[in-house]
C-alpha positions as CSV (number, residue, x, y, z in Angstrom):
1,M,-13.2,-19.6,-9.1
2,R,-9.4,-19.4,-9.6
3,E,-7.8,-16.0,-10.3
4,S,-4.4,-14.5,-10.7
5,G,-3.0,-11.1,-10.4
6,I,0.1,-9.0,-10.4
7,L,1.6,-6.9,-7.6
8,M,2.8,-3.6,-9.1
9,P,2.9,-0.4,-7.0
10,I,1.8,2.8,-8.8
11,S,5.1,4.3,-7.8
12,S,7.0,1.6,-9.7
13,L,5.4,2.3,-13.1
14,P,7.9,3.9,-15.6
15,G,7.5,7.4,-16.8
16,P,9.4,10.7,-17.2
17,Y,8.5,12.5,-14.0
18,G,10.4,10.8,-11.2
19,I,7.7,8.3,-10.0
20,G,4.9,6.3,-11.4
21,C,1.5,8.0,-11.7
22,F,-2.0,7.7,-13.0
23,G,-1.0,8.6,-16.6
24,A,-0.4,6.8,-19.9
25,E,1.9,4.1,-18.4
26,A,-0.8,3.2,-15.8
27,V,-3.4,2.8,-18.7
28,K,-0.8,0.7,-20.6
29,F,-0.3,-1.5,-17.6
30,V,-4.1,-2.2,-17.3
31,D,-4.0,-3.2,-21.0
32,F,-1.0,-5.4,-20.2
33,L,-2.9,-7.1,-17.3
34,A,-5.8,-7.8,-19.6
35,A,-3.6,-9.2,-22.3
36,A,-1.9,-11.4,-19.7
37,G,-5.3,-12.8,-18.7
38,Q,-5.1,-11.3,-15.2
39,S,-8.0,-10.4,-12.9
40,I,-6.3,-8.4,-10.2
41,W,-3.9,-5.5,-10.0
42,Q,-2.5,-5.3,-6.5
43,I,-1.1,-2.0,-5.4
44,L,0.4,-0.5,-2.2
45,P,-1.4,2.1,-0.2
46,L,-2.3,5.2,-2.3
47,S,-1.8,7.5,0.7
48,P,1.0,10.1,0.9
49,T,4.4,8.6,1.8
50,G,5.7,9.6,5.2
51,Y,8.6,8.7,7.5
52,G,11.3,6.8,5.5
53,D,9.3,7.4,2.3
54,S,6.9,4.7,3.5
55,P,3.3,4.5,2.2
56,Y,2.6,2.7,5.6
57,Q,3.6,5.9,7.6
58,S,1.2,8.3,5.9
59,C,0.1,11.7,7.1
60,S,-3.5,10.6,6.4
61,A,-5.6,7.5,6.4
62,F,-7.9,9.0,3.8
63,A,-5.9,11.3,1.5
64,G,-4.2,10.3,-1.7
65,N,-0.6,10.8,-2.7
66,P,-0.1,14.0,-4.7
67,Y,2.9,12.4,-6.4
68,F,0.5,10.1,-8.3
69,I,-1.3,12.9,-10.0
70,D,-0.5,12.8,-13.8
71,L,1.3,16.0,-14.7
72,E,0.5,15.5,-18.4
73,A,-3.2,15.5,-17.6
74,L,-2.7,18.8,-15.9
75,Q,-0.8,20.0,-19.0
76,A,-3.8,18.8,-21.2
77,E,-6.1,20.9,-19.0
78,G,-3.9,24.0,-19.7
79,L,-2.6,24.1,-16.1
80,L,1.0,23.4,-16.9
81,T,3.3,23.8,-19.9
82,K,5.6,21.3,-21.6
83,E,8.5,23.5,-20.8
84,Q,7.7,23.5,-17.1
85,L,7.7,19.7,-17.1
86,E,11.0,19.4,-19.0
87,E,12.8,21.9,-16.8
88,A,12.1,20.1,-13.5
89,D,14.7,17.9,-11.8
90,W,13.4,14.3,-11.5
91,G,16.6,12.6,-10.3
92,E,19.3,10.9,-12.2
93,D,18.1,7.3,-12.5
94,P,14.7,6.7,-14.2
95,C,14.5,3.3,-12.5
96,V,14.9,4.7,-8.9
97,V,12.5,7.1,-7.2
98,D,14.5,10.1,-5.8
99,Y,12.2,11.3,-3.1
100,G,14.3,14.4,-2.4
101,A,14.2,15.6,-5.9
102,L,10.5,14.6,-6.2
103,Y,9.5,16.7,-3.1
104,N,11.1,19.8,-4.5
105,S,10.0,19.4,-8.2
106,R,6.5,18.0,-7.8
107,Y,5.1,20.5,-5.3
108,E,6.5,23.5,-7.2
109,L,4.7,22.3,-10.4
110,L,1.5,21.4,-8.5
111,R,1.4,24.9,-6.9
112,A,1.8,26.4,-10.4
113,A,-1.0,24.2,-11.6
114,Y,-3.2,25.3,-8.7
115,K,-2.6,29.0,-9.6
116,A,-3.5,28.4,-13.2
117,W,-6.6,26.5,-12.2
118,Q,-7.7,29.3,-9.9
119,A,-7.2,31.8,-12.8
120,K,-9.4,29.7,-15.1
121,C,-12.2,29.9,-12.5
122,V,-12.3,33.7,-12.2
123,G,-15.4,35.3,-13.5
124,V,-17.2,32.0,-14.4
125,H,-21.0,32.3,-14.4
126,G,-20.6,36.0,-13.4
127,C,-19.0,35.0,-10.1
128,E,-15.8,36.4,-8.7
129,T,-14.5,32.8,-8.6
130,Y,-16.6,29.7,-9.5
131,Y,-14.9,26.3,-9.3
132,P,-16.2,23.3,-11.4
133,D,-19.3,21.5,-10.1
134,D,-17.5,18.3,-9.6
135,Y,-15.0,20.1,-7.3
136,Y,-17.8,21.3,-5.1
137,A,-19.3,17.9,-5.1
138,F,-16.0,16.3,-4.1
139,T,-15.3,18.7,-1.3
140,L,-18.9,18.3,0.1
141,T,-18.9,14.5,0.0
142,Q,-15.4,14.2,1.5
143,E,-15.6,17.1,4.0
144,D,-15.5,14.8,7.1
145,W,-11.8,14.2,6.5
146,L,-10.8,16.7,3.8
147,D,-11.3,19.9,5.9
148,D,-9.1,18.6,8.7
149,Y,-6.5,17.2,6.3
150,A,-6.2,20.5,4.3
151,L,-5.9,22.5,7.5
152,Y,-3.3,20.1,8.9
153,M,-1.2,20.2,5.7
154,A,-1.4,24.0,5.5
155,L,-0.2,24.2,9.1
156,K,2.5,21.6,8.5
157,S,3.8,23.6,5.5
158,E,3.9,26.7,7.6
159,Q,5.8,24.8,10.3
160,K,8.4,23.6,7.7
161,M,6.9,20.1,7.8
162,K,7.8,19.5,11.4
163,P,5.7,16.9,13.2
164,W,2.5,18.3,14.7
165,T,3.8,17.5,18.2
166,E,6.4,20.2,17.7
167,W,4.0,22.9,16.6
168,P,3.1,26.0,18.7
169,R,0.9,25.0,21.6
170,E,-2.3,26.5,20.3
171,Y,-2.1,24.5,17.1
172,R,-0.7,21.4,18.8
173,L,-3.6,21.3,21.2
174,R,-6.1,22.4,18.6
175,D,-7.3,25.6,20.2
176,A,-10.6,26.3,18.4
177,E,-10.1,30.1,18.2
178,A,-6.5,29.8,17.0
179,L,-7.5,27.3,14.3
180,R,-10.5,29.4,13.2
181,R,-8.3,32.5,12.9
182,Y,-5.6,30.6,11.0
183,A,-8.1,29.1,8.6
184,A,-9.6,32.5,7.8
185,E,-6.2,33.9,7.1
186,N,-4.9,31.0,5.0
187,Q,-7.8,30.0,2.7
188,D,-5.5,30.0,-0.4
189,E,-3.1,27.5,1.1
190,I,-5.9,25.3,2.5
191,G,-7.5,25.5,-1.0
192,F,-4.2,24.2,-2.5
193,W,-4.3,21.0,-0.5
194,K,-8.0,20.4,-1.3
195,F,-7.2,21.0,-5.0
196,L,-4.6,18.2,-4.9
197,Q,-7.0,15.8,-3.4
198,Y,-9.7,16.7,-6.0
199,E,-7.2,16.1,-8.9
200,F,-6.1,12.8,-7.3
201,S,-9.6,11.6,-6.8
202,K,-10.6,12.6,-10.3
203,Q,-7.7,10.9,-12.0
204,W,-7.8,7.7,-9.8
205,S,-11.5,7.3,-10.4
206,K,-10.9,7.4,-14.1
207,L,-8.1,4.9,-14.0
208,K,-10.0,2.5,-11.8
209,A,-13.1,2.7,-14.0
210,Y,-10.9,1.9,-17.0
211,A,-9.4,-1.1,-15.2
212,N,-12.8,-2.4,-14.1
213,A,-14.1,-2.0,-17.6
214,R,-11.3,-4.3,-18.8
215,G,-12.1,-6.9,-16.2
216,I,-9.4,-5.9,-13.7
217,K,-10.2,-5.5,-10.0
218,I,-8.0,-3.3,-7.9
219,L,-6.6,-4.8,-4.7
220,G,-5.7,-2.0,-2.4
221,D,-3.8,-2.0,0.8
222,M,-4.9,-0.5,4.2
223,P,-2.4,-0.3,7.0
224,I,-3.9,-1.3,10.4
225,Y,-2.2,1.7,12.1
226,V,-1.9,5.4,11.3
227,S,1.3,7.4,11.6
228,A,2.0,9.4,14.8
229,D,2.7,12.3,12.5
230,S,-0.7,12.4,10.8
231,V,-3.9,14.4,10.7
232,D,-5.7,11.3,12.2
233,A,-3.5,11.4,15.3
234,W,-3.7,15.2,15.5
235,V,-7.5,15.3,15.3
236,G,-8.5,12.0,16.9
237,G,-6.6,12.0,20.2
238,S,-9.3,10.0,22.0
239,L,-9.0,7.2,19.4
240,F,-5.5,6.4,20.8
241,E,-3.8,5.4,24.0
242,L,-2.7,8.6,25.7
243,D,-0.8,9.4,28.9
244,G,-1.7,12.0,31.5
245,E,0.0,14.7,29.4
246,G,-2.0,13.9,26.2
247,R,1.0,12.2,24.6
248,F,1.0,8.7,23.1
249,A,1.6,6.3,25.9
250,R,2.6,3.2,23.9
251,V,3.3,2.6,20.2
252,A,3.0,-0.3,17.7
253,G,5.5,-2.7,16.4
254,C,6.2,-6.4,16.4
255,P,8.5,-8.7,18.4
256,P,11.8,-10.2,17.1
257,D,11.1,-12.4,14.0
258,Y,12.3,-13.6,10.6
259,F,12.8,-10.0,9.4
260,A,14.4,-8.3,12.5
261,A,16.3,-9.6,15.5
262,D,15.3,-6.6,17.6
263,G,11.7,-6.7,16.4
264,Q,10.3,-3.8,14.5
265,L,9.6,-0.5,16.3
266,W,7.0,1.2,14.0
267,G,6.1,4.0,16.4
268,N,2.5,4.2,15.4
269,P,0.1,5.2,18.1
270,L,-2.0,2.3,19.5
271,Y,-5.8,2.4,19.5
272,D,-7.9,2.8,22.6
273,W,-10.2,-0.1,21.8
274,D,-12.5,0.6,24.8
275,Y,-13.2,4.1,23.3
276,H,-13.8,2.6,19.8
277,R,-16.3,0.1,21.4
278,K,-18.2,3.0,23.0
279,T,-18.6,4.6,19.6
280,G,-19.7,1.4,17.9
281,F,-16.4,1.5,16.0
282,A,-17.6,4.5,14.1
283,W,-14.1,5.6,12.9
284,W,-13.3,2.2,11.6
285,I,-16.6,2.0,9.7
286,K,-15.8,5.3,8.1
287,R,-12.3,4.2,7.2
288,V,-13.3,0.8,5.7
289,R,-16.3,2.4,3.9
290,Y,-13.9,4.8,2.2
291,A,-11.4,2.1,1.4
292,T,-14.0,0.0,-0.3
293,S,-15.1,3.0,-2.3
294,I,-11.7,3.4,-3.9
295,Y,-10.7,-0.3,-4.1
296,D,-12.5,-3.4,-5.2
297,L,-10.6,-5.6,-2.7
298,V,-8.8,-4.5,0.4
299,R,-5.8,-6.1,2.0
300,I,-5.5,-5.2,5.7
301,D,-1.9,-5.1,6.8
302,H,-1.0,-6.8,10.1
303,F,-4.3,-8.5,10.6
304,R,-3.0,-10.3,13.7
305,G,-3.2,-6.9,15.5
306,F,-6.9,-7.3,15.7
307,D,-6.4,-10.4,17.9
308,T,-3.4,-9.5,20.0
309,Y,-0.9,-6.6,19.3
310,W,2.6,-5.8,20.5
311,A,2.5,-2.7,22.7
312,I,5.8,-0.9,23.2
313,P,6.4,1.9,25.7
314,A,6.7,5.1,23.8
315,S,10.2,5.8,25.3
316,S,11.7,2.4,24.2
317,A,14.6,2.3,21.8
318,T,13.7,-1.1,20.4
319,A,10.6,-3.3,20.1
320,K,12.0,-5.9,22.5
321,T,10.4,-4.2,25.5
322,G,6.8,-4.7,24.2
323,K,4.1,-7.0,25.5
324,W,1.0,-8.6,24.0
325,E,-2.3,-6.9,24.5
326,Q,-5.8,-8.0,23.5
327,G,-7.4,-6.5,20.3
328,P,-11.1,-6.1,19.4
329,G,-11.4,-9.5,17.6
330,M,-14.7,-10.3,15.9
331,E,-16.5,-7.5,17.7
332,L,-15.0,-5.1,15.2
333,F,-15.8,-7.2,12.2
334,H,-19.4,-7.8,13.3
335,A,-19.8,-4.0,13.6
336,L,-18.2,-3.4,10.1
337,E,-20.4,-6.1,8.5
338,N,-23.6,-4.8,10.2
339,A,-22.8,-1.3,8.7
340,L,-21.3,-2.2,5.4
341,G,-22.4,-5.7,4.5
342,Q,-20.0,-8.4,3.3
343,L,-16.5,-7.2,3.4
344,P,-14.1,-7.7,0.4
345,I,-11.1,-8.0,2.7
346,I,-7.9,-10.0,2.5
347,A,-6.1,-10.5,5.8
348,E,-2.3,-10.2,6.0
349,D,-2.0,-12.9,8.6
350,L,1.8,-13.3,8.5
351,G,4.3,-13.3,11.4
352,D,4.0,-15.1,14.8
353,L,0.6,-16.7,14.5
354,T,-1.1,-18.1,17.6
355,D,-4.1,-20.4,17.8
356,S,-6.3,-17.4,18.6
357,V,-5.1,-15.5,15.5
358,R,-5.9,-18.6,13.4
359,Q,-9.4,-18.8,15.0
360,L,-10.0,-15.1,14.3
361,L,-9.2,-15.6,10.7
362,A,-11.5,-18.6,10.5
363,D,-14.3,-16.8,12.2
364,S,-14.0,-13.7,9.9
365,G,-14.1,-15.8,6.8
366,F,-11.5,-13.6,5.2
367,P,-8.8,-15.2,3.0
368,G,-5.4,-15.2,4.5
369,M,-2.0,-15.2,2.8
370,K,0.5,-17.9,2.0
371,V,4.1,-16.9,1.1
372,L,6.3,-19.5,-0.6
373,Q,9.6,-17.9,0.6
374,F,8.5,-19.0,4.0
375,A,7.6,-22.6,2.9
376,F,10.9,-24.5,2.7
377,T,12.4,-24.3,6.1
378,G,11.7,-27.9,6.7
379,G,9.0,-30.3,7.8
380,D,5.3,-30.1,7.1
381,N,5.4,-26.3,6.7
382,E,2.0,-24.6,6.5
383,Y,3.1,-22.5,3.6
384,L,3.9,-25.5,1.4
385,P,1.4,-25.5,-1.5
386,Y,-0.2,-28.9,-0.6
387,N,-1.2,-27.3,2.8
388,H,-3.0,-24.4,1.2
389,I,-6.7,-24.1,1.4
390,K,-8.9,-22.6,-1.3
391,N,-9.8,-19.6,0.7
392,C,-6.4,-17.9,0.7
393,V,-4.1,-15.9,-1.5
394,V,-0.7,-17.3,-2.4
395,Y,2.4,-15.2,-3.1
396,P,5.9,-16.2,-4.0
397,G,6.9,-13.2,-1.9
398,T,5.3,-10.0,-0.6
399,H,6.6,-6.4,-0.9
400,D,8.6,-7.0,2.3
401,N,10.4,-10.0,0.8
402,T,13.2,-9.7,-1.7
403,T,12.7,-11.0,-5.2
404,I,12.7,-14.7,-5.9
405,T,16.0,-14.4,-7.9
406,D,17.7,-12.6,-5.1
407,W,16.2,-14.9,-2.5
408,W,17.7,-17.9,-4.3
409,E,21.0,-16.3,-4.9
410,N,21.7,-14.6,-1.6
411,V,19.1,-15.3,1.1
412,A,17.8,-18.9,1.0
413,T,19.7,-21.2,3.3
414,K,21.3,-24.5,2.1
415,T,18.4,-26.3,3.8
416,E,15.9,-24.2,2.0
417,K,17.5,-24.7,-1.4
418,R,17.6,-28.5,-0.8
419,N,13.9,-28.5,0.2
420,V,13.0,-26.3,-2.9
421,A,15.0,-28.6,-5.2
422,A,13.4,-31.7,-3.7
423,Y,9.8,-30.4,-3.5
424,L,9.8,-28.9,-7.0
425,H,11.9,-31.7,-8.6
426,L,14.7,-29.3,-9.8
427,T,17.3,-32.0,-9.9
428,S,17.4,-35.7,-10.9
429,Y,17.8,-36.6,-7.3
430,L,14.8,-37.3,-5.0
431,K,16.7,-35.9,-2.0
432,P,19.5,-33.6,-3.4
433,T,22.5,-32.6,-1.3
434,A,23.3,-29.0,-0.6
435,A,25.9,-29.1,-3.3
436,Q,23.5,-30.6,-5.9
437,A,20.8,-28.0,-5.0
438,A,23.3,-25.2,-5.3
439,L,23.8,-26.1,-9.0
440,V,20.2,-25.1,-9.8
441,E,20.2,-21.9,-11.8
442,P,18.2,-19.0,-10.3
443,A,16.0,-18.7,-13.4
444,E,15.0,-22.3,-13.1
445,A,14.3,-22.0,-9.4
446,R,12.3,-18.8,-10.0
447,Q,10.2,-20.4,-12.7
448,A,9.5,-23.4,-10.5
449,I,8.4,-21.3,-7.6
450,L,6.1,-19.2,-9.7
451,R,4.5,-22.3,-11.1
452,A,4.1,-23.7,-7.6
453,A,2.2,-20.6,-6.7
454,L,0.0,-20.8,-9.7
455,S,-0.8,-24.5,-9.2
456,S,-1.6,-24.0,-5.5
457,P,-5.2,-24.8,-4.4
458,A,-5.5,-21.1,-3.4
459,D,-8.4,-19.3,-5.1
460,R,-6.0,-16.4,-5.8
461,A,-2.4,-16.3,-6.8
462,I,-0.6,-12.9,-7.0
463,I,2.9,-12.6,-8.3
464,A,5.0,-9.4,-8.2
465,L,5.9,-7.9,-11.5
466,Y,9.6,-8.0,-10.7
467,D,9.4,-11.8,-10.3
468,W,7.8,-12.2,-13.7
469,L,10.7,-10.0,-15.0
470,G,13.3,-12.1,-13.1
471,L,14.9,-9.1,-11.4
472,G,17.4,-9.3,-8.5
473,A,18.0,-7.3,-5.4
474,E,17.7,-4.0,-7.2
475,A,13.9,-4.5,-7.3
476,H,13.6,-5.3,-3.5
477,L,10.9,-2.8,-2.5
478,N,11.2,-2.8,1.3
479,T,13.6,-4.2,3.9
480,P,11.7,-4.1,7.2
481,G,13.6,-2.3,9.9
482,R,15.9,-0.5,7.5
483,L,15.5,3.3,7.3
484,G,16.1,4.7,3.8
485,G,16.6,3.1,0.4
486,N,13.1,1.5,0.4
487,W,10.1,2.0,-1.9
488,A,12.3,3.2,-4.7
489,W,12.3,0.6,-7.5
490,R,10.8,1.5,-10.8
491,A,10.4,-0.7,-13.9
492,K,12.2,0.1,-17.1
493,K,10.1,1.6,-19.8
494,G,9.0,-1.0,-22.3
495,F,8.8,-3.9,-19.8
496,D,5.2,-4.6,-20.8
497,T,5.8,-6.4,-24.0
498,A,3.3,-8.5,-25.8
499,A,5.7,-11.5,-25.5
500,L,5.8,-11.2,-21.7
501,A,2.0,-10.8,-21.5
502,E,1.5,-13.9,-23.6
503,R,4.0,-15.9,-21.5
504,I,2.2,-14.9,-18.3
505,R,-1.2,-15.7,-19.8
506,Q,0.0,-19.2,-20.9
507,E,1.6,-19.9,-17.5
508,C,-1.7,-18.9,-15.7
509,E,-3.8,-20.8,-18.2
510,V,-2.2,-24.1,-17.3
511,S,-3.5,-23.6,-13.8
512,C,-6.9,-22.4,-14.9
513,R,-6.3,-18.9,-13.6
514,T,-6.8,-16.7,-16.6
515,R,-9.9,-14.6,-17.2
516,E,-10.7,-16.8,-20.2
517,N,-10.8,-19.8,-17.9
518,L,-13.2,-17.9,-15.6
519,L,-15.5,-17.0,-18.5
520,A,-15.5,-20.6,-19.6
521,E,-16.7,-21.7,-16.2
């Protein structure tokens, strides 16, 4: 069963309000995917962005990003006016997310919508205030994370968005009486944050149902770690490695590699796996159960951390000082499967892979990832298409790689270009020289690499939209280790033409990856 899909973050959809959202452009993109014969829409984490505007440094492992709420849907509900939307500042370039402008404009409008929503609920059914039944149902079913999240965000707002580690002592250490008193005095602010999650859930559920009805599965993304500045870290101290003062003892990252000479110092707190074992991995079961309720498939970022993980002293300035520690391995996945059944997980198994990581992937049965930008360094490279197995997902590049066009023009070495040209027969020479390979046009190299991905033995091939569009460095989503300037690319309005959809469908059809092929089987 061969499938293909497109990687396209919600944030990268076009639209008039500073960032992609769950509105009309998202619905159009689902229609575009269907017309292109695709089966999968891969997105990045739906969680609120955090440090460095990253969706992998979120304030919550469960909450949704309020930026993705469709403002026009709120207007249709009578909660906002057209004039309010037109007067807001969304930044200067519609193809770049201006997170500073977004923070100021979005929340001002969302607060206005909340006030209008509250006003509509006054006097309903003879009550002083009666919220919609589906609101009460949402808050009840999600209360095990929603209550803590709304309280945390209310406190964070009062503290001018400072990290919780810098809050007053009674809040930082979660003094029960202080939190009870604060909650009683700030019900309106807490209600605002619950309202945002209600609207997010309502709109996302509707969009996902539409995609599923059109034969499109949503492939979501779950970071392995939570942010140090998150409600999860604030509430769940015992889940993490702590020192004698209750601070995080060590933090996550990865050693020096292809992306960063000093390694990557992520700063996320590390899990206390002994504690998780004692609870039967209850928190992980809750987290994966929630992820599989909002996605059809789940990519787990940094899968190798379940085998061994890079532990860095919290005081370190770089990731070089870390050391490898042992993760939970199959013990965790057995607990998850016992509680949840067969898991629709894709493992991000990239980076420095050891035999034990490979064995864990094999034992789990999860498909791993093959990235073609890593395939042409020389020799019998495991990422070359003829080495792919069926149970994997092939990508020309991930969100951390640059686009194929930029890779060919500015990143690929002479050796890599020679190997690409030879392997994909891009010249008339069986073994082209560096000079001969350099004459290959970027568009020709890109098309050949995309076709190599589609013709791979891998069951699934996923190609980023910007590679179908042939874009360059301007569409590079994330440069690991760089702070600022990431996660900002947006597609131009009108990219989703019928001609492009037809070209994608035909390219995928050649490799029997379209939904029509699947139905024929």
